[in-house]
C-alpha positions as CSV (number, residue, x, y, z in Angstrom):
1,X,28.3,78.7,-27.5
2,X,28.6,75.0,-28.7
3,X,25.7,73.8,-30.8
4,X,24.5,70.4,-29.2
5,X,21.6,68.2,-30.4
6,X,20.4,65.7,-27.6
7,X,18.7,62.3,-28.5
8,X,17.1,60.6,-25.4
9,X,14.6,58.3,-23.7
10,X,14.4,60.2,-20.8
11,X,14.7,57.9,-17.6
12,X,16.2,59.0,-14.3
13,X,19.9,59.5,-15.5
14,X,18.7,61.1,-18.9
15,X,16.9,63.6,-17.0
16,X,20.0,64.5,-14.9
17,X,22.1,64.7,-18.0
18,X,19.7,67.2,-19.4
19,X,19.6,69.2,-16.5
20,X,23.4,69.5,-16.4
21,X,23.3,70.6,-20.3
22,X,20.6,73.2,-19.7
23,X,22.3,74.6,-16.7
24,X,25.5,75.0,-18.7
25,X,26.3,78.6,-19.7
26,X,28.4,77.6,-22.7
27,X,26.1,75.0,-24.3
28,X,23.3,76.0,-27.0
29,X,20.9,73.2,-26.9
30,X,19.4,73.4,-30.4
31,X,17.2,70.6,-30.3
32,X,16.0,67.3,-28.2
33,X,14.7,64.2,-29.9
34,X,12.8,61.4,-28.1
35,X,13.1,58.0,-28.6
36,X,11.7,54.7,-27.3
37,X,13.9,53.0,-24.8
38,X,13.6,53.5,-20.9
39,X,10.0,53.9,-21.4
40,X,7.3,54.1,-24.1
41,X,7.7,57.1,-26.4
42,X,4.6,58.9,-25.1
43,X,6.2,58.8,-21.6
44,X,9.5,59.8,-23.0
45,X,8.1,63.0,-24.6
46,X,6.3,63.8,-21.4
47,X,9.3,63.5,-19.6
48,X,11.4,65.9,-21.6
49,X,8.7,68.3,-21.0
50,X,8.9,67.7,-17.1
51,X,12.4,68.3,-17.5
52,X,12.2,71.5,-19.4
53,X,9.9,72.9,-16.8
54,X,12.0,71.9,-13.9
55,X,14.9,73.7,-15.8
56,X,12.6,76.8,-17.0
57,X,13.8,76.2,-20.5
58,X,10.5,75.5,-22.5
59,X,11.9,77.3,-25.4
60,X,14.0,74.6,-26.7
61,X,12.7,72.7,-29.9
62,X,11.5,69.3,-29.3
63,X,11.0,66.3,-31.8
64,X,9.1,63.0,-31.6
65,X,11.3,60.2,-32.9
66,X,10.9,56.3,-32.9
67,X,8.4,54.8,-31.1
68,X,9.7,51.1,-31.9
69,X,13.3,49.9,-32.7
70,X,14.3,49.4,-36.5
71,X,13.0,45.9,-36.7
72,X,9.5,47.1,-35.3
73,X,9.3,45.2,-32.1
74,X,10.4,46.3,-28.8
75,X,12.2,43.7,-26.7
76,X,11.0,42.9,-23.1
77,X,13.3,44.5,-20.2
78,X,13.2,45.4,-16.6
79,X,11.8,48.9,-15.8
80,X,14.6,50.0,-13.9
81,X,13.6,53.6,-14.0
82,X,10.1,52.9,-13.0
83,X,6.9,52.3,-15.6
84,X,6.9,56.0,-16.1
85,X,10.7,56.4,-16.8
86,X,11.0,58.8,-13.6
87,X,11.0,56.7,-10.6
88,X,7.2,56.5,-10.4
89,X,6.8,60.1,-9.5
90,X,6.2,61.6,-13.1
91,X,2.7,62.3,-12.0
92,X,3.8,65.1,-9.5
93,X,5.6,67.2,-11.7
94,X,3.9,69.4,-14.4
95,X,5.1,69.7,-18.1
96,X,6.3,72.5,-19.6
97,X,3.7,73.9,-22.3
98,X,5.7,72.9,-25.3
99,X,4.4,71.3,-28.6
100,X,6.7,69.0,-30.5
101,X,7.7,69.9,-33.9
102,X,5.8,68.1,-36.7
103,X,9.3,67.3,-38.0
104,X,10.2,63.9,-37.0
105,X,13.4,63.7,-34.9
106,X,15.5,62.1,-37.5
107,X,14.6,64.7,-40.1
108,X,15.1,67.4,-37.5
109,X,18.8,66.0,-37.1
110,X,19.7,65.9,-40.7
111,X,18.4,69.6,-41.0
112,X,20.0,71.0,-38.1
113,X,23.4,69.3,-39.3
114,X,23.0,70.6,-42.5
115,X,22.5,74.3,-41.1
116,X,25.8,74.1,-39.3
117,X,28.0,71.6,-41.0
118,X,31.1,70.7,-39.0
119,X,30.0,72.6,-36.0
120,X,27.1,70.3,-34.1
121,X,27.8,67.9,-31.9
122,X,25.0,65.0,-31.2
123,X,24.6,63.4,-27.7
124,X,22.6,60.2,-27.9
125,X,21.5,59.0,-24.3
126,X,19.2,56.2,-25.7
127,X,18.8,53.4,-28.3
128,X,20.4,54.7,-31.6
129,X,17.2,54.2,-33.7
130,X,16.7,57.9,-34.6
131,X,20.4,58.4,-35.2
132,X,20.5,55.6,-37.7
133,X,17.3,56.8,-39.3
134,X,18.9,60.1,-39.8
135,X,22.2,58.5,-41.3
136,X,19.9,56.5,-43.7
137,X,18.0,59.8,-44.6
138,X,21.2,61.7,-45.3
139,X,24.5,59.4,-45.9
140,X,26.5,62.5,-45.4
141,X,25.3,62.9,-41.9
142,X,28.6,61.6,-40.3
143,X,30.6,64.0,-42.1
144,X,28.2,67.0,-41.4
145,X,28.3,66.3,-37.4
146,X,31.5,67.4,-35.5
147,X,31.4,64.4,-33.1
148,X,28.7,61.9,-31.9
149,X,28.8,61.3,-28.4
150,X,27.3,58.0,-27.4
151,X,26.3,56.5,-24.1
152,X,26.3,52.9,-25.0
153,X,28.2,49.7,-25.3
154,X,30.3,47.5,-23.1
155,X,33.7,46.7,-24.6
156,X,34.7,44.3,-22.3
157,X,31.3,42.5,-22.4
158,X,30.3,43.6,-18.8
159,X,26.6,44.2,-19.6
160,X,23.8,45.7,-17.6
161,X,20.8,44.0,-19.5
162,X,22.4,40.5,-20.6
163,X,25.7,39.3,-19.4
164,X,27.6,40.6,-22.5
165,X,25.4,43.6,-23.4
166,X,24.7,47.2,-22.4
167,X,20.8,48.2,-22.7
168,X,21.2,51.1,-25.3
169,X,23.0,49.0,-27.8
170,X,20.9,45.7,-27.2
171,X,17.3,47.7,-27.4
172,X,18.3,48.4,-31.1
173,X,21.2,46.6,-32.1
174,X,20.5,46.9,-35.9
175,X,20.5,50.8,-35.2
176,X,23.7,50.5,-33.3
177,X,25.4,48.5,-36.1
178,X,24.5,51.3,-38.6
179,X,25.9,54.0,-36.3
180,X,28.9,52.6,-34.8
181,X,30.2,50.9,-37.9
182,X,29.5,54.2,-39.9
183,X,32.4,56.6,-40.7
184,X,30.8,58.9,-38.0
185,X,33.5,60.5,-35.4
186,X,32.2,59.0,-32.3
187,X,33.1,59.3,-28.4
188,X,31.8,56.3,-26.6
189,X,31.1,56.5,-22.9
190,X,30.4,52.6,-22.1
191,X,28.8,51.0,-19.1
192,X,32.2,50.1,-17.9
193,X,33.2,53.7,-17.7
194,X,29.9,54.2,-15.7
195,X,31.0,51.8,-13.2
196,X,34.5,53.2,-12.8
197,X,33.0,56.5,-11.9
198,X,30.1,55.7,-9.6
199,X,29.5,58.6,-7.1
200,X,30.1,57.3,-3.6
201,X,26.7,57.1,-1.8
202,X,27.8,59.5,1.0
203,X,28.8,61.8,-1.8
204,X,25.8,61.3,-3.7
205,X,23.3,61.9,-0.9
206,X,25.3,64.8,0.3
207,X,24.9,66.2,-3.1
208,X,21.2,66.0,-3.2
209,X,20.8,67.6,0.2
210,X,20.3,71.1,-1.3
211,X,17.1,72.6,-1.4
212,X,16.8,73.8,-4.9
213,X,14.3,72.9,-7.5
214,X,16.6,70.7,-9.3
215,X,18.0,68.8,-6.3
216,X,14.4,68.2,-4.9
217,X,13.4,66.9,-8.3
218,X,16.5,64.5,-8.9
219,X,16.1,63.2,-5.1
220,X,12.6,62.3,-5.7
221,X,13.1,60.6,-9.3
222,X,16.2,58.9,-8.2
223,X,15.4,57.3,-4.9
224,X,13.9,54.1,-6.0
225,X,16.5,53.5,-8.5
226,X,19.3,54.4,-6.0
227,X,17.8,52.0,-3.4
228,X,18.0,49.3,-6.0
229,X,21.4,49.9,-7.0
230,X,22.5,49.8,-3.3
231,X,20.6,46.8,-1.9
232,X,19.8,44.6,-5.1
233,X,22.9,45.1,-7.2
234,X,25.5,46.0,-4.5
235,X,26.9,49.0,-6.1
236,X,29.2,51.1,-3.8
237,X,28.0,54.2,-5.3
238,X,25.3,55.7,-7.7
239,X,26.0,54.7,-11.4
240,X,25.1,57.7,-13.8
241,X,25.9,56.6,-17.2
242,X,24.1,59.6,-19.1
243,X,25.2,62.4,-16.8
244,X,28.9,61.0,-17.3
245,X,28.4,61.3,-21.3
246,X,27.2,64.8,-20.6
247,X,30.3,65.6,-18.6
248,X,32.2,64.3,-21.5
249,X,30.6,67.0,-23.6
250,X,30.8,69.7,-21.0
251,X,34.5,69.1,-20.2
252,X,36.3,67.0,-22.9
253,X,39.6,68.3,-21.4
254,X,38.8,66.5,-18.1
255,X,39.2,63.0,-20.1
256,X,42.2,61.4,-18.6
257,X,42.3,58.2,-20.5
258,X,40.8,57.1,-23.8
259,X,41.5,54.8,-26.4
260,X,40.8,54.7,-30.5
261,X,39.3,51.6,-32.1
262,X,36.6,50.6,-34.4
263,X,33.5,48.7,-33.1
264,X,31.3,46.0,-34.4
265,X,28.1,45.1,-33.1
266,X,26.3,41.6,-32.7
267,X,22.8,41.5,-33.5
268,X,21.7,38.0,-33.2
269,X,21.6,35.2,-30.6
270,X,22.6,35.2,-27.0
271,X,25.3,37.8,-28.0
272,X,22.8,40.4,-29.2
273,X,24.0,43.9,-28.5
274,X,27.6,42.8,-27.7
275,X,30.1,45.6,-28.8
276,X,33.3,44.1,-30.0
277,X,36.4,46.5,-30.4
278,X,38.2,45.6,-33.7
279,X,41.9,45.6,-34.5
280,X,42.9,47.5,-37.7
281,X,44.8,50.3,-39.2
282,X,45.1,53.3,-36.8
283,X,43.5,55.5,-39.4
284,X,40.5,53.5,-39.8
285,X,39.6,53.8,-35.9
286,X,36.5,55.8,-35.4
287,X,35.3,55.5,-31.9
288,X,37.3,57.4,-29.0
289,X,36.4,55.2,-26.0
290,X,36.6,56.9,-22.7
291,X,38.3,55.2,-19.9
292,X,38.9,57.6,-17.3
293,X,37.4,61.1,-16.4
294,X,38.6,63.5,-13.9
295,X,36.8,62.7,-10.6
296,X,37.0,66.2,-9.2
297,X,35.4,67.8,-12.4
298,X,32.8,65.0,-12.6
299,X,31.6,65.6,-9.0
300,X,31.8,69.5,-9.7
301,X,29.5,69.1,-12.7
302,X,27.1,67.4,-10.8
303,X,27.2,69.8,-7.9
304,X,26.8,72.9,-10.1
305,X,23.6,71.1,-11.4
306,X,22.0,70.3,-8.1
307,X,22.9,73.8,-6.7
308,X,21.4,75.7,-9.6
309,X,18.3,77.9,-9.1
310,X,15.9,77.9,-11.8
């Protein structure tokens, strides 16, 4: 069993990613940290508990994280996941009877990494506030964690919240700068990678046609976002950034093309949140940027999740 700590701002795609991991037989989910992002922190923590209830996994340790970005002021953004983070239907679903630990998410990550040096992977699905705080709490964290898998960035400046920036990086660019410009070993799943791996609409709806608790839940929470992606933004398939990052965790051998680089983060002005690959010595590169992932494996992992009987 591979130990994994997930840091998340649970919106629709985060929920799917968590379900993929909770249903995976070879992953030991040792902790989940909540962070502001797709919705306010209170909603994030509730959504984590809802997902754990759907997966019948209330025993996973849960930690409350940062309610604001490092600089203290949340930036305005379009609530693409609904005002509750789960497509406006969170009220339909009970939350698992969990009590978040009194330990803040950043400290929990530090203590977990110290307890299993070199073995822990960290999957970051939201703004990087908690991760940056953890790195400030323990400067050795980049060396204690085996690999950080981060959904974020747009290395060719194809943004989804501004013309050049991806949301997770833009929402706390200062935190992203700390993390991406550290010496941590990072696997990056960008917005461009997401757009290259959308699930065709016919296949997406077929996947969700199963009458399992998981499929019914995902069908409900994703419907408004799917409709908007198809009609307002004109996507030819469902974009699933966080599930794609989870797929990279679950099946790293299915990565077909990637490039190594260093990444700088812009924190000011119109280019805030811009992630810029930097030229430099190959031995200085710390970011493994995923460009292509095997389609059959990707779709199989999603199908396995939606057909799972909790």
